[in-house]
C-alpha positions in Angstrom: -122.2 -49.8 -218.9 -120.1 -46.9 -220.0 -123.0 -45.3 -221.8 -125.2 -45.6 -218.7 -122.6 -44.2 -216.3 -121.8 -41.4 -218.8 -125.6 -40.6 -219.0 -125.7 -40.4 -215.2 -122.8 -37.9 -215.3 -124.5 -35.9 -218.0 -127.4 -35.4 -215.6 -125.2 -33.3 -213.4 -123.6 -31.4 -216.3 -126.9 -30.8 -218.1 -128.3 -29.1 -215.0 -125.5 -26.6 -215.3 -124.7 -26.1 -219.0 -128.2 -26.0 -220.5 -129.2 -23.1 -218.2 -126.2 -20.9 -219.1 -127.7 -19.3 -222.3 -130.8 -18.4 -220.2 -128.9 -16.3 -217.6 -129.7 -13.1 -219.4 -133.5 -13.8 -219.6 -133.6 -15.0 -216.0 -131.9 -11.8 -214.9 -134.4 -9.7 -216.9 -137.4 -11.6 -215.7 -136.6 -12.4 -212.0 -134.2 -9.5 -211.3 -131.1 -11.5 -210.5 -129.1 -8.3 -210.1 -126.1 -9.5 -212.0 -125.7 -12.5 -209.6 -126.3 -15.2 -212.2 -123.3 -17.2 -211.0 -125.4 -18.1 -207.9 -127.5 -20.3 -210.2 -124.4 -22.5 -210.6 -123.1 -22.1 -207.0 -126.4 -23.2 -205.3 -126.6 -26.2 -207.6 -123.1 -27.2 -206.7 -123.7 -26.7 -203.0 -126.8 -28.9 -203.1 -124.8 -31.6 -204.9 -122.1 -31.3 -202.3 -124.3 -31.7 -199.3 -126.2 -34.5 -201.0 -122.9 -36.4 -201.2 -122.8 -36.6 -197.4 -125.9 -38.8 -197.5 -125.8 -40.7 -200.7 -122.2 -42.2 -200.4 -122.6 -43.9 -197.0 -126.2 -44.8 -197.8 -125.2 -46.5 -201.1 -122.6 -48.5 -199.2 -125.4 -49.7 -196.9 -128.4 -50.3 -199.1 -126.9 -50.5 -202.6 -126.4 -48.1 -205.5 -129.7 -48.6 -207.4 -132.2 -47.3 -204.7 -130.0 -44.3 -203.9 -129.8 -43.3 -207.6 -133.5 -43.7 -208.1 -134.3 -41.5 -205.1 -131.9 -38.9 -206.2 -133.2 -38.8 -209.7 -136.8 -38.4 -208.4 -135.6 -35.3 -206.4 -133.8 -34.1 -209.6 -137.0 -34.0 -211.5 -138.8 -32.2 -208.7 -136.1 -29.6 -208.4 -136.0 -28.9 -212.2 -139.8 -28.6 -212.3 -139.7 -26.2 -209.4 -137.1 -24.0 -211.2 -139.4 -23.9 -214.2 -142.2 -22.7 -212.0 -140.2 -20.2 -209.9 -142.0 -16.9 -209.3 -138.9 -15.2 -207.9 -135.1 -15.3 -208.0 -134.9 -16.4 -204.4 -137.3 -19.3 -205.1 -135.3 -20.3 -208.1 -132.1 -20.5 -206.1 -133.8 -22.6 -203.4 -135.1 -24.9 -206.1 -131.6 -25.1 -207.6 -130.3 -26.3 -204.3 -132.9 -29.0 -204.1 -132.1 -29.9 -207.7 -128.4 -30.2 -206.8 -129.3 -32.5 -203.9 -131.0 -34.8 -206.4 -128.1 -34.6 -208.8 -125.7 -35.7 -206.1 -127.0 -39.3 -206.3 -126.2 -40.1 -210.0 -123.0 -38.0 -209.9 -121.5 -39.7 -206.8 -122.8 -43.1 -207.4 -121.4 -43.5 -210.9 -117.9 -43.4 -209.6 -118.7 -46.0 -206.9 -120.4 -48.2 -209.5 -117.2 -48.0 -211.6 -115.2 -49.1 -208.5 -117.7 -52.0 -207.9 -116.8 -53.3 -211.3 -113.1 -52.3 -211.9 -110.0 -51.2 -210.0 -106.6 -49.5 -210.6 -105.6 -48.7 -214.2 -108.6 -50.6 -215.6 -110.9 -48.3 -213.6 -108.9 -45.2 -214.8 -109.3 -46.3 -218.4 -113.0 -47.0 -218.1 -113.5 -43.7 -216.2 -111.6 -41.8 -219.0 -113.8 -43.3 -221.7 -116.9 -42.5 -219.6 -115.7 -38.9 -219.3 -115.2 -38.6 -223.1 -118.8 -39.8 -223.6 -120.0 -37.6 -220.8 -118.5 -34.5 -222.4 -120.9 -34.9 -225.4 -123.4 -33.5 -223.0 -121.6 -30.2 -222.2 -120.8 -29.9 -225.9 -124.4 -29.9 -227.0 -126.5 -28.9 -224.0 -125.7 -25.1 -224.3 -126.6 -25.3 -227.9 -129.8 -27.2 -227.0 -130.5 -24.6 -224.4 -130.0 -21.8 -226.9 -132.2 -23.7 -229.4 -135.0 -24.2 -226.8 -135.0 -20.5 -226.1 -136.1 -19.8 -229.7 -139.3 -21.8 -228.9 -140.1 -20.4 -225.5 -139.0 -18.4 -222.5 -136.3 -19.5 -220.0 -138.5 -22.1 -218.1 -138.4 -24.4 -221.1 -134.8 -25.4 -220.5 -135.7 -26.5 -217.0 -138.7 -28.5 -218.2 -136.4 -30.2 -220.6 -134.1 -31.2 -217.7 -137.1 -32.6 -215.8 -138.0 -34.8 -218.8 -134.4 -36.0 -219.0 -134.5 -36.9 -215.3 -137.5 -39.1 -216.0 -135.6 -40.9 -218.8 -132.7 -41.5 -216.4 -135.1 -43.0 -213.9 -136.2 -45.6 -216.5 -132.6 -46.3 -217.5 -131.7 -46.9 -213.8 -134.5 -49.3 -213.3 -133.2 -51.3 -216.3 -129.5 -51.2 -215.3 -129.8 -53.0 -211.9 -127.5 -53.2 -208.9 -123.7 -53.5 -208.7 -123.0 -53.8 -205.0 -123.8 -57.4 -203.7 -125.5 -57.7 -200.3 -122.4 -59.4 -198.8 -120.3 -56.3 -199.5 -122.6 -53.7 -198.0 -121.7 -52.0 -194.8 -123.9 -51.9 -191.7 -125.9 -48.8 -190.8 -123.5 -47.8 -188.1 -122.3 -44.2 -187.5 -119.2 -45.6 -185.7 -118.3 -47.4 -188.9 -118.6 -44.2 -190.9 -116.3 -42.4 -188.4 -113.9 -45.4 -188.7 -114.0 -45.0 -192.5 -113.1 -41.4 -192.2 -110.1 -42.3 -190.1 -109.0 -44.8 -192.7 -109.2 -42.1 -195.4 -107.2 -39.6 -193.3 -104.5 -42.1 -192.6 -104.2 -43.1 -196.3 -101.9 -40.6 -197.8 -102.7 -41.2 -201.4 -106.5 -41.0 -200.9 -106.2 -37.9 -198.7 -103.7 -36.2 -201.1 -105.9 -36.7 -204.1 -109.0 -35.7 -202.2 -107.4 -32.3 -201.4 -106.0 -31.9 -204.9 -109.4 -32.5 -206.3 -110.8 -29.7 -204.1 -108.4 -27.1 -205.7 -108.7 -28.5 -209.2 -112.5 -28.2 -208.8 -112.1 -24.7 -207.5 -110.3 -23.7 -210.7 -112.8 -25.5 -212.9 -115.7 -23.9 -211.2 -114.3 -20.5 -211.9 -114.5 -21.5 -215.6 -118.1 -22.8 -215.3 -119.4 -20.0 -213.1 -117.7 -17.0 -214.8 -117.2 -18.0 -218.5 -120.6 -16.7 -219.6 -120.2 -13.3 -217.8 -116.7 -13.0 -219.2 -118.1 -13.5 -222.8 -120.8 -10.9 -222.0 -119.3 -8.2 -219.9 -115.6 -8.3 -220.8 -115.5 -9.3 -224.4 -119.1 -8.4 -225.5 -119.6 -11.8 -227.2 -122.7 -13.1 -225.4 -124.4 -14.3 -228.6 -121.5 -16.6 -229.4 -121.1 -18.1 -225.9 -122.9 -21.4 -226.6 -120.9 -22.1 -229.7 -117.5 -21.4 -228.2 -118.4 -23.3 -225.0 -119.3 -26.3 -227.2 -116.0 -26.1 -229.1 -114.1 -26.4 -225.7 -116.0 -29.7 -225.2 -115.3 -31.0 -228.7 -111.6 -30.2 -228.2 -111.4 -32.2 -225.0 -113.1 -35.4 -226.3 -110.3 -36.6 -228.5 -107.8 -35.7 -225.8 -109.6 -38.0 -223.4 -109.6 -40.8 -225.9 -105.9 -40.3 -226.4 -105.5 -40.1 -222.6 -107.0 -43.6 -222.3 -104.2 -45.0 -224.4 -101.6 -43.1 -222.4 -102.9 -44.7 -219.2 -102.3 -48.1 -220.7 -98.6 -47.2 -221.4 -97.7 -45.0 -218.4 -100.2 -46.1 -215.7 -102.7 -43.9 -213.9 -100.3 -42.1 -211.6 -97.8 -40.9 -214.2 -100.6 -39.9 -216.6 -102.4 -37.8 -213.9 -99.2 -35.9 -213.1 -98.3 -35.4 -216.8 -101.7 -34.0 -217.7 -101.8 -31.8 -214.6 -98.4 -30.4 -215.4 -99.7 -29.2 -218.8 -102.4 -27.2 -217.1 -99.9 -25.8 -214.6 -97.6 -24.6 -217.4 -100.6 -23.0 -219.2 -101.4 -21.2 -215.9 -97.8 -19.9 -215.6 -98.0 -18.5 -219.1 -101.4 -16.9 -218.3 -100.1 -15.2 -215.2 -97.1 -13.8 -217.0 -99.2 -12.4 -219.8 -101.7 -10.6 -217.4 -98.8 -9.1 -215.5 -97.2 -7.8 -218.7 -100.4 -7.0 -220.7 -103.1 -4.9 -219.0 -106.0 -6.4 -220.9 -105.3 -9.5 -222.9 -107.6 -10.0 -225.9 -110.4 -12.6 -226.3 -108.4 -15.0 -228.4 -105.5 -15.2 -225.9 -107.9 -15.9 -223.1 -109.9 -18.4 -225.0 -106.9 -20.5 -226.2 -105.4 -20.3 -222.8 -108.7 -21.5 -221.3 -108.8 -24.4 -223.8 -105.5 -25.8 -222.5 -105.9 -24.9 -218.8 -109.4 -26.3 -218.4 -109.2 -29.3 -220.7 -106.1 -30.8 -219.0 -107.9 -30.5 -215.6 -110.5 -32.7 -217.2 -107.8 -35.2 -218.3 -106.2 -35.4 -214.9 -109.4 -36.1 -213.0 -110.3 -39.7 -214.1 -106.9 -41.3 -213.2 -106.8 -39.2 -210.0 -110.2 -40.5 -208.9 -109.1 -44.1 -209.6 -106.0 -43.6 -207.6 -107.9 -42.1 -204.7 -110.4 -45.1 -204.6 -107.8 -47.8 -205.3 -106.9 -48.5 -201.6 -110.5 -48.1 -200.3 -112.2 -51.3 -201.4 -115.7 -51.5 -199.8 -115.5 -47.9 -198.8 -115.8 -46.8 -202.4 -119.2 -45.2 -201.9 -118.1 -43.1 -198.9 -114.8 -42.0 -200.5 -116.5 -41.2 -203.8 -119.0 -39.0 -201.9 -116.2 -37.2 -200.0 -114.4 -36.5 -203.3 -117.5 -34.9 -204.7 -118.6 -33.2 -201.5 -115.3 -31.6 -200.9 -114.9 -30.7 -204.5 -118.4 -29.2 -204.8 -118.8 -27.6 -201.4 -115.3 -26.2 -200.8 -114.5 -25.9 -204.5 -117.6 -23.8 -205.4 -117.0 -21.7 -202.3 -113.4 -20.9 -203.3 -114.5 -20.3 -206.9 -117.2 -17.8 -205.7 -114.4 -15.7 -204.0 -112.7 -15.3 -207.4 -116.0 -14.9 -209.3 -116.9 -11.9 -207.1 -113.7 -10.2 -208.2 -114.4 -10.5 -211.9 -115.8 -7.3 -213.2 -114.5 -5.7 -216.4 -111.0 -7.2 -216.3 -109.9 -10.8 -217.0 -106.9 -10.8 -214.7 -108.8 -12.0 -211.6 -110.1 -15.0 -213.6 -106.7 -16.1 -214.8 -104.8 -15.4 -211.6 -107.5 -17.1 -209.3 -107.7 -20.1 -211.7 -103.9 -20.4 -211.7 -103.4 -20.1 -207.9 -105.8 -22.9 -207.2 -104.2 -25.0 -210.0 -100.7 -24.6 -208.4 -102.0 -25.7 -205.0 -103.8 -28.7 -206.5 -100.7 -29.8 -208.4 -98.7 -29.7 -205.2 -101.0 -32.0 -203.3 -101.2 -34.3 -206.3 -97.5 -34.7 -206.4 -97.5 -35.3 -202.6 -100.2 -38.0 -202.9 -98.4 -39.8 -205.7 -95.2 -40.2 -203.7 -96.9 -42.6 -201.4 -97.9 -44.8 -204.3 -94.4 -44.6 -205.8 -92.8 -45.7 -202.5 -95.2 -48.6 -202.4 -94.1 -49.7 -205.8 -97.5 -49.0 -207.4 
């Protein structure tokens, strides 16, 4: 079950990470004009708006048919990117691809909630995240390797084939939401569900915190490759160093799983988030004192700041979904929608400021992290007062 859910998560990440080494070729061939970060942004926006449909729909008709439909659209979007005659067409296809990626991404969290709850869900989600990170570790390297055998479309054809494999896996896995737990196709019920979410402090707080954590993380995803290329002139080593960040995070996630057993999901999420916030404070102090920090400072800083965001996410998702019960699909979709749509938009504001200096990257990343941590603490107090 964990392997299957991690594979669904890898579908989303692969659509991003495998294309990163191809940015330079895409720019040369389709005249991206230095706007390669839009390849990531449009994908996230498609995934965000797709969540508005797949969450409520999966609560109504079940998880399996929604995932199958999304994966079919995933394959179509990836193939369209491979055939793109222009940069505008490529971006439109990326949006469609993102719409398809919304289904496996959002549904995997709802499937987890169908089967587990509370700290048990947090532990399962953490292990799933560790397995999932194998994808980002290797996919940039796979993308770089594929480019030695063909031009940039080859990476998108690879993703289309992977989508076909995920379709077969989903047909085999089956359904996790029994018919008696499905919600009726009633818009009034959806509005009612939104009201429940807004009135539930822990869910609302973690949802907002997730928006700002996502904003910080998307700065990393969207701008890391341009930083390697334009600021530090290390484009050829990007795939390797990106993979190292994933390798570094995997054992931390496995350790985090044990910490959740001892401390519980809430205390673990706050502790891991605090490490990222401390790293951000250090980063801001350094860029204020030093005009242009070197590559190794930025890279080590990024390893701590970004990886501990990854650690805080699984228990935070579990805490957000814990009070929701049969609204798990809707809440999961709202978590991903708000994180992708608002998060990618906020990240794009910072991305646009990153030219030849690293300060906008570190400061923007840090500001979003501070706000996220504040909402995370606010949400956790509700659980503490309830004795959870």
